[in-house]
Backbone as CSV, one residue per row, in Angstrom:
resi,resn,N_x,N_y,N_z,CA_x,CA_y,CA_z,C_x,C_y,C_z
1,MET,-14.815,4.394,-7.118,-13.540,4.457,-6.421,-12.669,5.511,-7.092
2,LYS,-11.849,6.166,-6.323,-10.982,7.209,-6.860,-9.913,6.619,-7.764
3,ASN,-9.703,7.257,-8.904,-8.669,6.807,-9.836,-7.375,7.568,-9.662
4,ASP,-7.348,8.542,-8.758,-6.171,9.392,-8.604,-5.396,9.088,-7.334
5,LEU,-5.396,7.848,-6.894,-4.668,7.456,-5.696,-3.171,7.568,-5.940
6,ASP,-2.479,8.348,-5.123,-1.042,8.562,-5.283,-0.290,7.464,-4.541
7,LEU,0.347,6.597,-5.289,1.098,5.482,-4.703,2.616,5.739,-4.731
8,SER,3.014,6.938,-5.080,4.448,7.239,-5.239,5.243,7.099,-3.944
9,THR,4.599,7.252,-2.817,5.316,7.116,-1.540,4.855,5.885,-0.743
10,ALA,4.145,5.003,-1.432,3.637,3.804,-0.763,4.777,2.936,-0.245
11,SER,4.554,2.323,0.880,5.504,1.379,1.452,4.979,-0.023,1.161
12,TRP,5.641,-0.707,0.233,5.175,-2.009,-0.232,5.782,-3.119,0.601
13,ARG,5.019,-4.198,0.782,5.538,-5.366,1.509,5.063,-6.641,0.846
14,LYS,5.893,-7.669,0.968,5.581,-8.991,0.478,5.202,-9.874,1.669
15,SER,4.365,-10.836,1.430,3.992,-11.783,2.475,5.211,-12.594,2.899
16,THR,5.261,-12.927,4.167,6.325,-13.803,4.649,6.163,-15.215,4.108
17,TYR,4.994,-15.537,3.562,4.741,-16.840,2.969,5.199,-16.926,1.519
18,SER,5.778,-15.874,0.954,6.073,-15.839,-0.463,7.435,-16.388,-0.851
19,GLY,8.179,-16.936,0.063,9.497,-17.473,-0.249,9.429,-18.753,-1.061
20,GLY,10.443,-18.948,-1.932,10.583,-20.211,-2.658,9.584,-20.450,-3.766
21,ASN,9.044,-19.422,-4.367,8.071,-19.667,-5.436,8.500,-19.011,-6.738
22,ASP,9.799,-18.920,-6.987,10.361,-18.405,-8.241,9.926,-16.992,-8.546
23,GLY,9.703,-16.170,-7.550,9.372,-14.773,-7.776,7.930,-14.493,-8.109
24,ASN,7.056,-15.465,-8.007,5.637,-15.236,-8.287,4.959,-14.708,-7.034
25,CYS,5.153,-13.423,-6.803,4.646,-12.802,-5.579,3.883,-11.529,-5.903
26,ILE,3.030,-11.183,-4.984,2.434,-9.857,-5.034,2.920,-9.095,-3.827
27,GLU,2.843,-7.778,-3.945,3.142,-6.902,-2.823,1.912,-6.051,-2.566
28,VAL,1.701,-5.694,-1.314,0.591,-4.821,-0.958,1.155,-3.600,-0.237
29,ALA,0.404,-2.530,-0.295,0.796,-1.307,0.412,-0.241,-1.041,1.493
30,ASP,0.245,-0.840,2.706,-0.629,-0.543,3.829,-0.811,0.967,3.955
31,GLY,-1.820,1.343,4.735,-1.985,2.736,5.079,-2.949,3.522,4.203
32,PHE,-3.732,2.837,3.389,-4.706,3.506,2.520,-6.096,3.136,3.021
33,THR,-6.844,4.097,3.438,-8.156,3.867,4.023,-9.123,3.296,3.003
34,GLY,-9.660,2.112,3.331,-10.719,1.505,2.521,-10.258,0.757,1.294
35,VAL,-8.949,0.802,0.983,-8.462,0.113,-0.218,-7.127,-0.570,0.067
36,VAL,-6.799,-1.550,-0.786,-5.515,-2.248,-0.691,-4.873,-2.211,-2.079
37,PRO,-3.817,-1.410,-2.251,-3.076,-1.440,-3.521,-2.255,-2.714,-3.605
38,VAL,-2.209,-3.317,-4.798,-1.499,-4.582,-5.028,-0.688,-4.439,-6.303
39,ARG,0.554,-4.960,-6.284,1.383,-4.944,-7.496,2.170,-6.245,-7.605
40,ASP,2.696,-6.482,-8.786,3.542,-7.637,-9.068,4.947,-7.327,-8.570
41,SER,5.486,-8.163,-7.703,6.809,-7.891,-7.126,7.919,-7.927,-8.177
42,LYS,7.695,-8.617,-9.288,8.707,-8.679,-10.339,8.727,-7.401,-11.181
43,ASP,7.695,-6.569,-11.073,7.585,-5.350,-11.859,7.166,-4.182,-10.973
44,PRO,8.046,-3.776,-10.053,7.655,-2.742,-9.095,7.355,-1.381,-9.739
45,ALA,7.852,-1.142,-10.915,7.554,0.117,-11.611,6.291,0.024,-12.460
46,GLY,5.748,-1.181,-12.539,4.556,-1.387,-13.347,3.296,-0.931,-12.647
47,PRO,2.163,-1.245,-13.243,0.888,-0.789,-12.684,0.532,-1.517,-11.379
48,ALA,-0.296,-0.863,-10.615,-0.845,-1.458,-9.392,-2.348,-1.545,-9.561
49,LEU,-2.922,-2.574,-8.986,-4.378,-2.710,-8.913,-4.796,-2.272,-7.531
50,VAL,-5.974,-1.688,-7.418,-6.462,-1.222,-6.120,-7.810,-1.883,-5.861
51,PHE,-7.883,-2.632,-4.762,-9.096,-3.346,-4.368,-9.667,-2.741,-3.097
52,THR,-10.961,-2.864,-2.928,-11.545,-2.470,-1.650,-11.023,-3.440,-0.587
53,THR,-11.008,-3.002,0.652,-10.536,-3.890,1.718,-11.391,-5.140,1.829
54,ASP,-12.701,-5.005,1.601,-13.592,-6.181,1.660,-13.264,-7.171,0.550
55,ALA,-13.046,-6.670,-0.671,-12.718,-7.555,-1.791,-11.393,-8.259,-1.558
56,PHE,-10.398,-7.539,-1.055,-9.102,-8.165,-0.827,-9.185,-9.196,0.294
57,ALA,-9.926,-8.891,1.339,-10.111,-9.867,2.430,-10.809,-11.139,1.925
58,ALA,-11.779,-10.987,1.045,-12.464,-12.162,0.476,-11.486,-12.978,-0.365
59,PHE,-10.626,-12.320,-1.128,-9.611,-13.022,-1.914,-8.652,-13.792,-1.027
60,VAL,-8.122,-13.141,-0.003,-7.177,-13.798,0.904,-7.856,-14.983,1.594
61,GLY,-9.103,-14.822,2.001,-9.839,-15.922,2.615,-10.020,-17.090,1.672
62,ALA,-10.298,-16.816,0.406,-10.477,-17.878,-0.584,-9.161,-18.598,-0.833
63,VAL,-8.055,-17.870,-0.890,-6.753,-18.510,-1.046,-6.452,-19.411,0.140
64,ALA,-6.677,-18.912,1.356,-6.429,-19.706,2.563,-7.280,-20.941,2.612
65,ALA,-8.487,-20.865,2.046,-9.414,-22.003,2.064,-9.129,-23.001,0.929
66,GLY,-8.152,-22.689,0.065,-7.799,-23.592,-1.026,-8.793,-23.570,-2.165
67,GLU,-9.482,-22.464,-2.360,-10.512,-22.392,-3.389,-9.949,-22.194,-4.824
68,PHE,-8.644,-21.999,-4.948,-8.038,-21.809,-6.266,-7.129,-22.984,-6.573
69,PRO,-7.125,-23.460,-7.817,-6.211,-24.564,-8.152,-4.766,-24.083,-8.106
70,THR,-3.873,-24.973,-7.801,-2.453,-24.617,-7.690,-1.655,-25.015,-8.909
71,ALA,-2.260,-25.645,-9.867,-1.518,-26.061,-11.071,-2.245,-25.660,-12.327
């Protein structure tokens, strides 16, 4: 995967499901072919992780299926 992805003009968004969780949110940036950039919403100037679209879809599916403990 390319390590030189320019995220300086990325348009970040938070899930509409992220309300009421004391700021424990991630943001994703749309518009990047084949990858999904992800960052911590509490640290927007911090680093971003970049996942393939397949890997991110598998993660979202696992969260929706309750495969991760909540406590």
